[in-house]
C-alpha positions in Angstrom: -6.5 134.7 153.1 -4.7 134.0 149.9 -3.7 130.5 149.0 -0.3 129.7 147.5 -0.3 129.5 143.8 1.3 126.0 143.5 1.1 126.0 139.7 3.0 129.3 139.6 5.9 128.0 141.7 5.9 124.7 139.9 6.2 126.4 136.6 9.2 128.4 137.9 10.9 125.2 139.1 10.1 123.4 135.9 11.5 126.3 133.9 14.8 126.2 135.9 15.1 122.5 135.5 14.6 122.8 131.8 17.3 125.4 131.6 19.7 123.2 133.5 18.8 120.2 131.4 19.4 122.1 128.2 22.7 123.4 129.5 23.8 119.8 130.4 22.7 118.5 127.0 24.6 121.3 125.3 27.8 120.5 127.2 27.6 116.7 126.8 29.8 116.8 123.7 32.3 119.0 125.5 32.1 116.8 128.6 32.8 113.7 126.4 35.7 115.4 124.7 37.0 116.5 128.2 36.8 112.9 129.5 38.6 111.7 126.4 41.3 114.3 126.9 41.8 113.3 130.6 42.2 109.6 129.5 44.6 110.6 126.8 46.6 112.8 129.2 46.8 110.0 131.7 48.1 107.4 129.2 50.6 109.9 127.8 51.7 111.0 131.3 52.3 107.3 132.2 54.5 106.7 129.1 56.3 110.0 129.4 56.8 109.5 133.1 58.6 106.2 132.5 60.8 107.7 129.9 61.7 110.7 132.1 62.4 108.4 135.1 64.8 106.3 133.0 66.5 109.4 131.7 66.9 110.9 135.2 68.1 107.6 136.7 70.9 107.6 134.1 71.7 111.3 134.7 71.4 111.5 138.5 73.3 109.4 141.1 70.3 109.3 143.5 67.3 107.1 142.4 65.2 108.8 145.0 65.7 112.2 143.5 65.1 110.8 140.0 61.9 109.2 141.0 60.7 112.3 142.8 61.4 114.5 139.8 59.7 112.0 137.5 56.6 111.9 139.8 56.4 115.7 139.9 56.6 115.9 136.1 53.9 113.2 135.8 51.6 115.0 138.3 52.1 118.4 136.6 51.4 116.8 133.2 48.1 115.3 134.4 47.1 118.5 136.2 47.7 120.5 133.0 45.3 118.1 131.2 42.7 118.5 134.0 42.9 122.3 133.8 42.6 122.3 130.0 39.5 120.0 130.3 37.9 122.2 132.9 38.5 125.3 130.8 37.1 123.4 127.8 33.8 122.7 129.4 33.5 126.4 130.6 34.7 126.1 134.2 37.3 128.9 134.1 36.4 130.0 137.6 37.0 126.6 139.0 40.5 126.5 137.4 41.3 129.9 139.0 40.0 128.8 142.4 42.0 125.5 142.3 45.2 127.3 141.4 44.7 129.8 144.2 43.9 127.1 146.7 46.9 125.1 145.7 49.1 128.1 146.1 47.8 128.8 149.6 48.2 125.2 150.7 51.7 125.0 149.3 52.7 128.2 151.2 51.3 126.8 154.4 53.1 123.5 154.0 56.3 125.4 153.2 56.2 127.4 156.5 55.1 124.4 158.6 57.9 122.1 157.3 60.5 124.8 156.5 63.6 122.7 157.5 62.4 119.6 155.8 61.4 121.5 152.6 64.8 123.3 152.6 66.7 120.0 152.8 64.4 118.5 150.1 64.9 121.5 147.7 68.7 121.4 148.4 68.8 117.7 147.6 67.0 118.2 144.3 69.2 121.1 143.4 72.4 119.1 144.2 71.0 116.2 142.2 70.7 118.4 139.2 73.9 120.4 139.7 75.9 117.3 140.9 78.7 118.9 142.9 79.8 115.4 143.9 78.9 111.8 143.2 78.7 108.6 145.1 82.2 107.4 145.8 83.8 110.9 145.8 86.0 112.1 148.6 84.6 115.3 150.0 85.3 117.7 152.9 82.5 119.9 154.2 81.5 121.3 157.6 84.4 119.5 159.4 83.5 116.2 157.8 86.1 114.5 155.6 85.3 111.1 154.0 83.8 109.1 151.1 80.2 109.7 149.9 78.2 106.6 150.4 74.6 107.6 149.7 72.8 110.8 148.4 69.2 111.0 149.7 66.5 113.6 149.2 67.1 115.1 152.7 70.6 114.2 153.6 73.9 112.8 152.3 75.7 109.9 154.1 79.5 110.1 154.3 81.9 107.5 155.7 84.9 109.1 157.3 88.4 107.6 157.2 88.0 106.6 160.8 85.1 104.3 159.7 82.4 106.5 161.1 79.1 107.3 159.4 78.2 111.0 159.2 74.7 112.1 158.1 74.9 115.6 156.7 71.7 117.6 155.9 71.6 118.7 152.3 71.0 122.3 153.2 74.4 122.4 154.9 76.2 121.0 151.8 74.2 123.5 149.7 75.0 126.5 151.8 78.6 125.9 152.7 81.9 125.3 150.8 82.3 121.7 149.7 85.8 120.5 148.7 85.6 117.6 146.2 89.0 115.8 146.1 87.8 113.4 143.4 86.7 115.9 140.8 90.2 116.4 139.3 91.5 113.0 140.5 94.8 114.6 141.6 96.1 116.0 144.8 99.1 118.0 145.9 101.1 116.7 148.9 103.0 119.3 151.0 105.9 118.2 153.3 107.7 120.7 155.5 111.4 120.1 156.1 114.2 122.1 157.7 117.9 122.4 156.9 120.7 124.0 158.9 121.9 127.5 158.2 125.3 126.0 157.1 123.7 124.2 154.1 122.7 125.6 150.7 118.9 125.7 150.1 119.4 125.4 146.3 121.5 122.3 146.7 119.0 120.8 149.1 116.2 121.5 146.6 118.1 119.6 143.9 118.6 116.6 146.2 115.0 116.5 147.3 113.5 116.9 143.9 115.7 114.2 142.4 114.7 111.8 145.3 111.0 112.5 145.2 110.7 112.1 141.4 112.1 108.5 141.8 108.8 107.5 143.4 106.4 105.7 141.1 103.3 107.4 142.6 104.5 110.9 141.8 102.9 112.5 138.8 103.5 115.8 137.0 107.2 115.4 137.9 108.1 118.7 136.2 106.0 120.4 138.9 107.7 118.8 141.8 109.4 121.7 143.6 110.9 122.9 146.9 110.4 126.4 148.2 112.2 128.3 151.0 109.4 129.1 153.3 110.9 131.0 156.3 113.8 131.4 158.7 113.4 129.3 161.8 115.2 129.7 165.2 117.8 127.2 164.2 117.1 126.2 160.6 115.9 127.3 157.2 112.3 126.0 156.7 111.6 124.5 153.3 108.3 123.3 151.8 108.2 120.3 149.4 105.4 120.0 146.8 104.6 117.0 144.6 101.5 115.6 143.0 99.8 112.2 143.2 96.7 110.5 141.8 93.9 110.8 144.2 92.2 108.5 145.0 94.8 106.2 143.7 96.7 103.0 144.5 99.0 104.8 146.9 97.0 106.7 149.5 97.7 110.2 150.6 99.1 109.2 154.0 101.2 106.4 152.5 102.6 108.7 149.9 103.4 111.4 152.5 105.1 108.8 154.7 107.3 107.5 151.9 108.2 111.0 150.9 109.3 112.0 154.4 111.4 108.9 154.8 113.0 109.4 151.4 113.7 113.1 152.0 115.5 112.2 155.3 117.6 109.5 153.7 118.5 111.6 150.7 119.6 114.6 152.8 121.7 112.4 155.1 123.4 110.9 152.0 124.1 114.4 150.7 125.6 115.4 154.1 122.8 118.0 154.6 121.9 118.4 158.2 118.3 118.4 159.4 118.9 120.3 162.7 117.3 119.9 166.0 116.6 123.0 168.2 119.9 124.5 169.6 120.0 126.8 172.6 123.0 128.8 173.6 123.3 129.8 177.3 125.0 133.0 178.2 125.9 134.0 181.7 126.7 137.3 183.4 124.7 140.4 184.1 125.1 141.6 180.5 125.5 138.3 178.9 128.4 137.2 176.7 130.1 135.1 179.3 130.2 131.3 179.2 129.8 129.0 182.1 133.5 128.0 181.8 134.6 131.6 182.2 132.5 132.1 185.3 133.8 128.9 186.9 137.4 129.9 186.1 136.8 133.3 187.7 135.3 131.7 190.8 138.3 129.3 191.1 140.7 132.2 190.8 138.9 134.1 193.6 139.0 131.0 195.8 142.8 130.5 195.2 143.5 134.1 195.9 141.7 133.9 199.2 143.5 130.7 200.1 146.9 132.3 199.4 146.1 135.3 201.6 145.0 133.0 204.5 
């Protein structure tokens, strides 16, 4: 029976330990430099993060989006420093493994929270693109009102009936959004009808002169009236004029004043705004009035009475 050669195994272990110790001693300068790099990157990341946050808060309407982007920038800056330090001390394989693991984890989180992630990304994209701002009047997905708050996942709109609507950001990002405040003007359209006996050109002059007397009307050279169609008992016109929006005079108030003024001005110009007129014709083939039929019936009765 052979006994274990303890000295042989101990020499192997001692040799391995010596190799590890030598490797550690060789990498101590690199390790010290790497630690210093991490400290420097942390300090610089904190300073740069504050500057980026201040810049984004001035640029974006939502502080939540600004803080999120600043935090992402800070984390990416620190991770860049960590990866450089790992590569500096010779751990390239660790860097590759961490990047691969981070990609897999990010993909899994994206699938698990797809709806939340989509709203978050849409909120960040809208915060950068800025299709609208807080206080703007917007219309999207059958919601019409004033933007109150822009969050990371949703946008809160107060409608003109004093109701609060919470709209997911992905809906605003995917669909058409009408921003009534971007140009600060709005066109008001008022349909009006005149009788066939009146001249549309004369009615146009009367309406344009009356509308341009209003203080809330802007771009008065673009105030106009167009003949839109022939109605059953009237010629249909369409009145266009521009107002500041939002402005001191609201849209509905401006429209109300315009309709009232158009009615008064047409009446003063002796231009008729007709109501529906129906002509009744009698007889098998038409063309006979009720009076003719009654007269004929009376004559028939008289003739019968004379014969009797």
